[in-house]
C-alpha positions as CSV (number, residue, x, y, z in Angstrom):
1,X,0.0,0.4,-0.6
2,X,3.2,1.8,0.6
3,X,4.1,2.2,-3.4
4,X,0.3,3.1,-4.1
5,X,0.5,6.1,-2.0
6,X,4.0,6.6,-3.0
7,X,3.2,5.9,-6.7
8,X,0.7,8.9,-5.8
9,X,2.0,11.7,-4.5
10,X,5.1,11.3,-7.5
11,X,2.1,11.6,-10.2
12,X,0.6,14.5,-8.9
13,X,3.7,16.1,-8.2
14,X,4.4,15.8,-12.3
15,X,0.7,16.4,-13.3
16,X,0.9,19.0,-11.2
17,X,4.1,20.7,-10.3
18,X,5.0,23.7,-11.7
19,X,7.8,25.6,-12.2
20,X,8.4,27.9,-8.5
21,X,8.4,31.6,-10.1
22,X,12.2,32.7,-10.0
23,X,12.8,35.8,-7.6
24,X,12.3,39.4,-9.9
25,X,15.3,41.1,-11.1
26,X,13.9,44.2,-9.6
27,X,13.1,43.3,-6.2
28,X,15.5,44.7,-3.2
29,X,13.3,42.3,-0.8
30,X,13.2,38.5,-0.6
31,X,11.4,37.3,1.8
32,X,9.9,33.7,3.1
33,X,7.0,33.7,5.2
34,X,6.5,29.7,6.8
35,X,3.0,28.6,7.8
36,X,3.2,24.8,9.5
37,X,0.4,25.7,11.9
38,X,-3.4,25.0,11.3
39,X,-4.8,27.8,13.6
40,X,-7.0,30.4,11.3
41,X,-5.2,33.2,13.5
42,X,-1.9,32.6,12.6
43,X,-3.3,31.3,8.2
44,X,-5.4,34.9,8.7
45,X,-1.6,36.7,10.4
46,X,1.0,35.3,7.5
47,X,-1.6,36.5,4.6
48,X,-1.9,39.7,6.5
49,X,2.2,39.9,6.9
50,X,2.1,39.4,3.2
51,X,-0.3,41.9,2.1
52,X,1.5,44.2,4.2
53,X,5.1,44.0,2.8
54,X,3.5,44.0,-0.7
55,X,1.8,47.4,0.6
56,X,5.0,48.7,1.9
57,X,7.4,47.7,-0.4
58,X,5.1,47.4,-3.5
59,X,5.1,44.4,-5.6
60,X,8.0,44.6,-7.9
61,X,10.2,45.0,-5.0
62,X,9.9,42.7,-2.6
63,X,9.6,38.6,-3.8
64,X,7.6,37.1,-1.5
65,X,6.9,33.2,-1.5
66,X,4.3,31.7,1.6
67,X,5.4,27.8,2.5
68,X,2.5,25.9,3.9
69,X,3.8,22.3,5.8
70,X,2.6,20.2,9.0
71,X,-0.5,21.2,9.6
72,X,-0.1,24.7,8.1
73,X,-1.3,23.0,5.0
74,X,-4.7,23.4,5.6
75,X,-4.3,27.3,4.2
76,X,-4.0,26.0,1.3
77,X,-6.3,23.1,1.5
78,X,-8.7,24.5,-1.8
79,X,-11.5,24.9,0.1
80,X,-10.0,27.2,3.1
81,X,-11.8,30.1,3.9
82,X,-8.7,32.3,3.0
83,X,-8.9,31.5,-1.0
84,X,-10.1,34.3,-2.0
85,X,-7.4,36.0,0.3
86,X,-4.8,34.0,-1.6
87,X,-6.3,35.0,-5.1
88,X,-5.5,38.8,-4.5
89,X,-2.3,37.6,-3.5
90,X,-1.4,35.7,-5.9
91,X,-2.6,38.4,-8.4
92,X,0.1,40.7,-6.5
93,X,2.8,37.3,-7.4
94,X,2.9,36.3,-4.1
95,X,3.4,32.1,-4.4
96,X,2.4,30.0,-2.2
97,X,4.4,26.6,-1.9
98,X,2.9,23.5,-1.0
99,X,4.8,20.2,0.8
100,X,5.4,17.5,-0.9
101,X,5.9,15.3,2.3
102,X,2.8,16.9,3.6
103,X,0.6,15.7,1.0
104,X,1.8,12.5,0.7
105,X,1.3,12.2,4.3
106,X,-2.2,13.9,4.7
107,X,-3.1,11.3,1.6
108,X,-2.7,8.0,3.7
109,X,-4.3,9.5,6.2
110,X,-7.2,10.8,4.4
111,X,-7.4,8.0,1.2
112,X,-6.7,10.2,-0.3
113,X,-5.1,13.4,-2.1
114,X,-6.3,16.7,-0.5
115,X,-7.6,19.0,-3.3
116,X,-5.3,22.2,-3.2
117,X,-5.7,25.6,-4.3
118,X,-5.3,26.4,-7.7
119,X,-2.1,28.1,-7.6
120,X,-1.0,26.3,-5.0
121,X,3.1,24.8,-6.2
122,X,4.1,21.4,-5.0
123,X,7.2,21.4,-3.9
124,X,9.6,18.5,-2.6
125,X,9.5,19.4,1.3
126,X,8.3,22.5,2.6
127,X,11.7,22.7,5.3
128,X,13.7,22.0,2.5
129,X,12.2,24.8,0.3
130,X,12.4,27.8,3.1
131,X,16.3,26.6,4.0
132,X,16.8,26.8,0.0
133,X,14.8,29.9,-0.5
134,X,17.0,31.0,2.8
135,X,20.4,29.5,1.4
136,X,19.4,32.5,-2.0
137,X,19.4,35.1,0.7
138,X,15.7,35.4,1.1
139,X,14.6,36.4,4.9
140,X,12.4,33.7,7.0
141,X,9.9,35.1,8.8
142,X,7.5,32.9,10.8
143,X,4.6,34.9,11.9
C-alpha cells in the first residue's frame, strides 16, 4: 500500500508541479513566510504579513513566498476560508508552496490526496524549500 501512496504523490507532483517562479530581477527584498500551524488566526496573520509587505515595498520591489507544511498545509486546501485572499495575493505575485511530504502523509490518512488551491505549487519538501530560499538570500519570517 505504501508504494500506491508514493506513486500517487509522485504522479500528482508530476501533474501539478509548476516551475516555481524565479525571483524578480528588480526586487530589493526577498521574504519567505512559514506557515506550519492550522490555527486560523496564524493563517490570517501570515496572509496579512504578505499583504503588508506588498503594500509597503510594492509588488515589484519584494518577492514573497509562503511555504505551507505540516498542519499549515490546510491554508492551501481548496476550500479554505482564505481562498479569496490567496487569489488576491497571487495576482500580486506572492507564491504559495505546498509541501509534498505533508501531502503524502495526509494522503495516507485521508485515503486520497487533499484538494489544493489552484495556485498552490507543490514542492518536494516545505522545510527544504525554506532552506533553499534562505540560501538564496531570502529572509525567513514565521508570523
